[in-house]
C-alpha positions in Angstrom: 48.5 46.2 56.2 46.6 45.4 53.0 43.6 44.2 54.9 43.4 47.3 57.0 44.0 49.4 53.9 41.0 48.0 52.0 38.8 48.2 55.2 39.6 51.9 55.5 38.9 52.4 51.8 35.6 50.7 52.3 34.8 53.0 55.2 35.7 56.0 53.1 33.5 54.8 50.2 30.6 54.4 52.6 31.1 57.9 53.9 31.1 59.3 50.3 27.9 57.4 49.6 26.3 58.8 52.8 27.2 62.4 51.8 25.6 61.9 48.4 22.5 60.3 49.9 22.1 63.0 52.5 22.5 65.7 49.9 19.9 64.0 47.7 17.2 63.6 50.4 17.7 66.9 52.4 17.9 70.6 51.9 21.0 71.1 54.1 23.1 72.5 51.3 20.7 75.3 50.3 19.7 76.1 53.9 23.3 76.6 54.9 24.1 78.5 51.7 21.4 81.0 52.5 23.4 82.4 55.3 26.1 83.5 52.8 23.9 85.1 50.2 22.5 88.6 50.7 19.3 88.6 48.6 18.6 92.2 49.2 21.9 93.2 47.7 22.0 90.1 45.4 25.6 89.3 46.3 27.6 86.9 48.3 29.5 87.7 51.6 32.7 87.6 49.7 32.0 89.4 46.4 34.5 89.8 43.5 35.9 93.0 45.0 36.6 91.4 48.4 38.0 88.4 46.7 40.6 90.6 45.0 41.7 91.7 48.5 41.5 88.3 50.3 42.4 85.9 47.5 46.1 86.4 47.9 45.8 84.8 51.4 42.9 82.3 51.0 43.1 81.4 47.3 46.4 81.9 45.4 48.4 82.0 48.7 47.3 78.4 49.6 48.1 77.1 46.2 51.6 78.7 46.2 52.3 77.3 49.6 51.5 73.8 48.3 53.7 74.2 45.3 56.6 75.3 47.6 56.1 72.3 49.8 56.0 69.9 46.8 59.2 71.5 45.4 60.9 71.0 48.8 59.9 67.4 49.0 61.1 66.7 45.5 64.4 68.4 46.2 64.8 66.5 49.4 64.2 63.2 47.6 66.6 64.0 44.8 69.2 65.0 47.4 69.0 61.6 49.0 70.4 60.1 45.8 73.7 61.7 46.6 73.5 61.8 50.4 72.7 58.3 51.7 72.1 59.5 55.2 68.9 61.2 54.0 67.3 58.0 52.7 65.7 56.6 55.9 63.2 59.5 55.8 62.4 59.1 52.1 59.1 57.4 52.8 57.6 60.4 54.6 58.7 62.8 51.9 57.5 60.5 49.1 54.0 60.2 50.7 53.7 63.9 51.2 54.8 64.6 47.6 52.5 62.0 46.0 49.6 63.3 48.1 50.2 66.9 47.0 50.3 65.8 43.4 47.4 63.3 43.3 44.9 64.7 45.7 44.2 67.8 43.6 44.7 65.9 40.3 42.2 63.2 41.2 39.7 64.8 43.6 39.6 68.3 42.1 40.0 66.8 38.6 36.8 64.9 39.0 34.8 68.1 38.7 35.5 68.1 35.0 33.3 65.0 34.6 30.6 65.4 37.3 28.8 68.2 35.5 27.6 70.1 38.6 27.2 73.9 38.8 28.3 76.2 41.5 25.8 78.0 43.7 26.4 81.4 42.2 25.5 79.9 38.8 22.1 78.6 39.9 18.8 80.2 39.3 17.9 80.0 43.0 20.7 82.6 43.5 19.8 84.7 40.5 22.1 82.7 38.2 21.1 81.1 34.9 21.2 77.3 35.5 18.6 75.1 37.2 19.3 73.7 40.7 19.8 70.0 40.3 21.1 67.7 43.0 24.3 65.8 42.5 22.6 62.5 41.7 19.8 64.0 39.6 19.5 64.5 35.9 18.9 67.9 34.3 15.4 68.7 33.0 14.7 67.5 29.5 14.0 71.0 28.3 17.3 72.3 29.6 19.7 73.2 26.8 23.2 72.9 28.3 25.8 75.0 26.5 28.5 74.7 29.2 29.1 71.9 31.6 29.2 72.5 35.3 32.6 72.2 37.0 31.9 72.6 40.7 31.8 69.2 42.3 33.8 68.1 44.2 35.3 71.2 45.8 38.7 71.7 44.1 40.3 74.6 45.9 39.9 72.9 49.3 42.1 70.0 48.2 45.1 72.3 48.4 44.6 72.2 52.2 43.2 68.7 52.5 46.3 67.3 50.7 48.3 68.3 53.7 46.4 65.7 55.8 49.2 63.5 54.5 51.3 65.0 57.4 49.5 62.3 59.4 51.9 59.8 57.7 54.8 62.2 57.6 55.5 62.4 61.4 56.5 59.5 63.6 55.0 60.3 67.0 51.2 60.0 67.5 51.0 63.5 68.9 52.7 65.1 65.8 50.8 62.9 63.4 47.4 64.0 64.8 48.6 67.6 64.8 49.6 67.2 61.1 46.2 65.8 60.3 44.6 68.7 62.2 46.6 71.2 60.2 45.5 69.7 56.9 41.9 69.7 58.1 42.2 73.3 59.2 43.6 74.5 55.9 41.2 72.5 53.9 38.1 73.8 55.7 39.5 77.3 55.7 39.7 77.1 51.9 36.4 75.3 51.7 34.4 77.8 53.8 36.1 80.7 51.9 34.7 79.3 48.7 31.3 78.8 50.2 31.3 82.5 51.2 31.9 83.3 47.6 29.1 81.1 46.3 31.5 78.7 44.7 30.5 75.5 46.6 27.9 73.9 48.8 28.9 72.2 52.0 28.5 68.7 50.5 31.1 69.6 47.9 33.7 70.2 50.6 32.7 67.2 52.7 33.1 64.9 49.7 36.5 66.4 48.9 37.7 65.9 52.4 36.9 62.2 52.6 38.0 61.6 49.0 41.3 63.4 49.7 42.1 61.2 52.6 41.3 58.1 50.6 43.9 59.2 48.0 46.4 59.9 50.8 45.9 56.4 52.3 46.5 55.0 48.8 49.7 57.0 48.5 50.9 55.7 51.8 50.0 52.1 50.8 51.9 52.5 47.5 55.0 53.9 49.1 55.0 51.2 51.8 54.7 48.4 49.2 57.5 49.9 47.1 59.8 50.1 50.2 60.7 53.5 49.1 63.1 54.0 52.0 66.2 52.1 52.8 67.1 50.8 56.3 69.3 52.9 58.5 71.8 50.1 59.0 73.0 47.7 56.4 72.2 44.0 57.1 74.9 42.3 59.0 76.7 39.3 57.4 77.7 36.2 59.3 81.3 35.9 60.3 83.4 32.9 61.1 
């Protein structure tokens, strides 16, 4: 298991590097973002007024759903302390709970140190900050009064965290459906933020890959800790 785990982490790291390299050497982010910005009206497809109407579904609604799922997982794990028959399924709930906690904390939390601005803040979209690629340094004459906090995409992690459903279910069909649900919710949130001018495509792609790497790590941790107990107690030899 460990060998496969590190191999998959290596693949994930390579994908993250490719995303950064492609963003650095191409204009795909800005070309795609142009479709979401009305230069004549100087506004994004989802402006602040529309966000007030839609945010309850695509912004705060997704976060609240994640909190409810996390609370249910925690309650289920605590209940297993008293009800032993629940313990065989502890592994699945533990992986899901850890993913919900650490995917936003690690992936979304990284934006506080990367110092990257959102599209709507950039001068190319009538903002006040220069457009600088993720791996580039800011111009020497740029006086930075406030750090950028837009990379990786944070809100999308609320959906991508549910890719942990891949490890929650037992049958292959349900596992892939669970993964698909996490991807669907993550990209719904990610595209919504792009329509608001909050993120470029590369921000969400990076978050997707990084989120699954955190989920794989949560799965490895729980498996190593043997978080669940066997359904049947070990048999003892008799005369």
